[in-house]
C-alpha positions in Angstrom: 27.0 67.9 -10.7 23.1 67.4 -11.0 23.4 65.8 -14.5 25.9 63.3 -13.1 24.0 62.5 -10.1 20.9 62.0 -12.2 22.8 59.6 -14.5 24.2 57.8 -11.6 20.5 57.3 -10.1 19.5 56.0 -13.6 22.1 53.4 -14.1 22.0 52.4 -10.5 18.1 51.8 -11.0 19.1 49.9 -14.3 21.7 47.7 -12.3 19.1 46.8 -10.0 16.3 45.9 -12.5 18.3 44.1 -14.8 18.7 41.0 -12.9 14.7 41.0 -12.3 14.0 41.6 -15.9 16.4 38.7 -16.9 14.6 36.4 -14.3 11.1 37.5 -15.5 9.6 35.7 -18.4 6.2 36.2 -20.4 5.1 32.5 -20.3 3.2 32.2 -23.4 4.5 28.6 -24.8 5.4 25.8 -22.4 7.0 22.6 -23.4 5.6 19.6 -21.2 7.7 16.6 -20.6 5.6 13.5 -20.1 6.6 9.7 -20.5 3.8 8.1 -22.3 4.0 4.6 -20.8 2.4 5.0 -17.4 -1.4 4.3 -17.4 -3.8 5.6 -16.6 -1.6 8.7 -15.7 -0.3 8.6 -19.4 0.1 6.6 -22.0 0.3 6.2 -25.9 -3.4 5.7 -27.6 -4.0 3.1 -30.5 -3.4 6.1 -33.0 0.1 7.0 -31.2 -1.4 10.2 -29.6 -0.7 10.6 -25.8 -3.6 10.1 -23.6 -4.4 9.6 -20.1 -5.3 11.4 -16.8 -2.0 13.8 -17.1 -3.1 14.5 -20.7 -6.5 15.8 -20.1 -5.6 17.7 -16.8 -2.4 19.4 -18.3 -4.9 20.6 -21.5 -7.1 22.1 -18.9 -4.5 23.7 -16.6 -2.7 25.2 -19.7 -6.0 26.8 -20.8 -6.7 28.2 -17.3 -3.0 29.5 -17.2 -3.5 30.9 -20.7 -0.4 29.4 -22.2 0.0 27.3 -25.2 1.5 23.9 -24.0 3.4 21.5 -26.3 3.5 17.9 -25.0 6.6 16.0 -25.6 7.2 12.5 -24.8 10.3 10.9 -23.1 11.9 8.2 -21.1 11.2 8.6 -17.2 14.9 8.5 -16.2 15.7 11.3 -18.5 13.0 13.7 -17.3 14.7 15.8 -14.8 18.0 15.9 -16.7 16.1 17.0 -19.6 14.2 19.7 -17.6 17.2 21.1 -16.3 18.8 21.3 -19.8 15.9 23.4 -21.1 14.5 20.6 -23.3 11.1 21.0 -21.2 9.7 23.7 -18.8 7.6 21.3 -17.0 7.6 17.5 -16.1 4.4 15.6 -15.6 3.6 13.0 -13.0 6.7 14.0 -10.8 6.1 13.0 -7.1 7.5 15.4 -4.5 10.1 14.0 -2.1 13.1 15.8 -0.3 15.9 14.2 -2.9 14.0 16.0 -5.7 13.2 19.1 -3.9 17.3 19.5 -4.2 17.4 19.8 -8.1 13.8 21.0 -9.1 11.1 23.0 -8.0 7.5 22.1 -7.7 3.9 23.3 -8.2 1.4 22.4 -5.4 0.2 18.6 -6.0 -2.3 18.2 -8.7 -3.1 14.5 -7.4 -2.7 12.6 -4.1 -2.1 8.7 -4.5 -0.7 5.9 -2.6 1.7 3.0 -3.7 1.2 -0.7 -3.5 2.6 -4.3 -4.1 1.8 -6.2 -7.2 2.0 -10.2 -7.1 1.3 -13.0 -9.2 -1.6 -15.1 -7.8 -0.5 -18.5 -6.4 3.0 -17.1 -7.0 6.1 -17.1 -4.6 5.2 -14.4 -2.5 2.3 -15.1 0.0 -0.5 -12.5 0.4 0.9 -9.7 2.3 -0.8 -8.1 5.5 -3.3 -5.2 5.4 -4.3 -5.5 1.9 -6.6 -2.8 0.7 -6.0 -0.8 4.1 -4.2 2.7 4.1 -0.9 2.9 5.7 1.1 6.0 6.2 4.7 5.3 6.8 5.2 8.4 9.0 3.0 6.7 11.7 6.0 4.5 12.8 4.5 2.9 15.8 1.7 1.5 13.1 3.9 0.9 10.2 7.3 -0.3 11.4 5.8 -3.6 12.6 3.5 -4.0 9.4 6.6 -3.3 7.2 8.9 -5.9 9.3 6.1 -8.5 8.4 6.2 -7.8 4.8 10.0 -7.7 4.8 9.9 -11.3 6.4 7.4 -12.4 3.2 10.0 -10.6 0.8 13.4 -12.1 2.1 15.4 -13.6 -0.5 12.8 -12.5 -3.3 13.6 -10.1 -6.5 11.4 -7.1 -6.4 10.7 -5.3 -9.7 10.3 -1.6 -9.6 10.6 1.4 -12.1 14.1 3.1 -12.1 14.5 6.7 -10.8 11.4 6.5 -8.9 10.7 6.9 -5.0 9.1 3.5 -5.2 12.8 2.1 -5.9 13.9 4.4 -3.2 11.6 3.0 -0.7 12.1 -1.0 -1.4 15.8 0.0 -1.2 15.7 1.7 1.9 13.4 -0.9 3.9 14.5 -4.1 2.5 17.5 -3.4 0.2 19.7 -6.1 2.3 17.3 -8.8 2.2 15.8 -8.5 -1.4 17.2 -8.2 -4.9 15.9 -5.0 -6.5 15.5 -5.1 -10.3 15.1 -1.8 -11.9 13.0 -1.1 -15.4 12.6 1.6 -17.8 9.0 1.4 -17.3 5.9 -0.4 -15.4 5.0 -2.5 -18.4 8.4 -4.0 -18.9 8.3 -4.9 -15.2 5.0 -6.4 -15.4 5.8 -8.7 -18.3 8.7 -10.2 -16.2 6.5 -10.8 -13.3 3.9 -12.3 -15.4 6.7 -14.9 -16.5 8.0 -15.5 -12.9 11.4 -13.4 -13.8 10.5 -11.2 -10.9 8.6 -12.1 -7.5 6.8 -9.0 -6.7 6.4 -5.3 -8.0 5.9 -2.2 -6.1 4.3 0.7 -7.8 1.6 3.4 -8.1 -1.7 2.3 -6.7 -3.5 3.9 -9.3 -1.4 2.4 -12.1 -1.8 -1.0 -10.5 -5.7 -0.6 -10.3 -5.7 0.5 -14.1 -3.6 -2.6 -15.0 -6.0 -5.1 -13.1 -9.1 -3.8 -15.1 -7.4 -4.9 -18.6 -7.8 -8.3 -20.3 -4.6 -10.6 -20.0 -3.9 -9.5 -16.3 -6.2 -12.0 -14.7 -3.2 -13.6 -12.7 -2.2 -10.5 -11.0 -3.1 -8.9 -7.7 -2.5 -6.0 -5.5 -1.4 -6.8 -2.1 -0.3 -5.4 1.3 -1.2 -2.0 2.2 -1.8 1.2 0.3 1.1 3.2 1.5 2.0 7.0 1.3 4.8 8.6 3.6 8.4 8.2 4.1 10.3 8.9 1.0 7.4 8.0 -1.3 6.4 10.7 -3.8 2.8 9.8 -3.6 1.8 13.7 -4.0 2.2 14.2 -7.5 2.9 17.5 -9.1 4.4 19.6 -11.9 8.1 19.6 -11.8 10.1 22.8 -13.1 13.6 24.3 -13.2 14.7 26.2 -10.0 13.7 29.7 -9.6 10.8 29.8 -12.2 8.4 31.7 -9.8 6.2 33.1 -12.5 5.6 29.8 -13.9 4.8 28.2 -10.6 2.5 31.0 -9.5 0.5 30.8 -12.8 0.2 26.7 -12.5 -0.3 27.1 -8.8 -3.3 28.9 -9.1 -4.6 26.8 -12.2 -4.3 23.5 -9.9 -6.1 25.1 -7.1 -8.9 26.2 -9.3 -9.2 22.7 -10.7 -9.1 21.0 -7.6 -12.0 23.4 -6.2 -14.4 23.1 -9.1 -14.1 19.2 -9.4 -12.1 19.0 -12.6 -9.4 16.9 -11.0 -11.8 14.6 -9.2 -13.9 14.3 -12.6 -10.7 13.6 -14.6 -9.0 11.2 -12.0 -12.2 9.1 -11.7 -12.9 8.9 -15.5 -9.2 7.6 -15.9 -8.6 5.5 -12.6 -12.1 5.2 -10.6 -10.0 6.8 -7.7 -10.7 10.2 -6.7 -7.2 11.8 -6.7 -8.0 15.5 -5.7 -5.2 17.0 -3.3 -5.9 19.0 -0.4 -4.3 22.3 0.4 -3.2 24.2 3.4 -5.7 27.0 4.6 -2.7 29.4 4.0 
């Protein structure tokens, strides 16, 4: 009877621990999905290699987390499906919003950005209010009148956005009934149509737009309107991962917090965008 009791206790313990062991993973090799077409966050350099703020930062974070990281380029709209299918373990440049939280988990933010409108100088859209000023859409008393005024300027116009982004969600939510929303695979494709007059305005990451304006051939473009965050905008940028990967999240949460604290994120973001994108974290 004692032996039977002992065996029952052992098998009971195994039954309890088995799910924990199955869920745990010794992370030594991590596959990272990255677009490679969203400068200065990420891009392909002249030699065909991935470069940009994301690339410099993920290499630093992987070193801190003591894992070997393999960067894999892919189309933006396939990133989350590929993550959940197991092609990637992490996805870079994934803005945090409630819709995405339903299908993936996030690290703490590694960058805090804004979004803004992109116009053609002397184009069909007049300069928008609050250009260069920050506006939190969650402050509705201040933001709603500004967005209503912007809506009047955009009425009947075609707005170019990148598909499957929070920028697309925002334009549709705020102006969808009054504008035509045209979605592109990449920001670069949209910019070509903006310069050619096939769309009247763009809406994108302010960091991306700042980078583009610093390059030859874009002298006819300008940022216009407020630098916005809040609402459904995913301006807090993090690493995305499959649901329940708690060990992986813990490793990279700690690495990101270290990189923010010691100035690495500030140094790398200013190198690539001239803007300090260092996130802030709650005291807890």
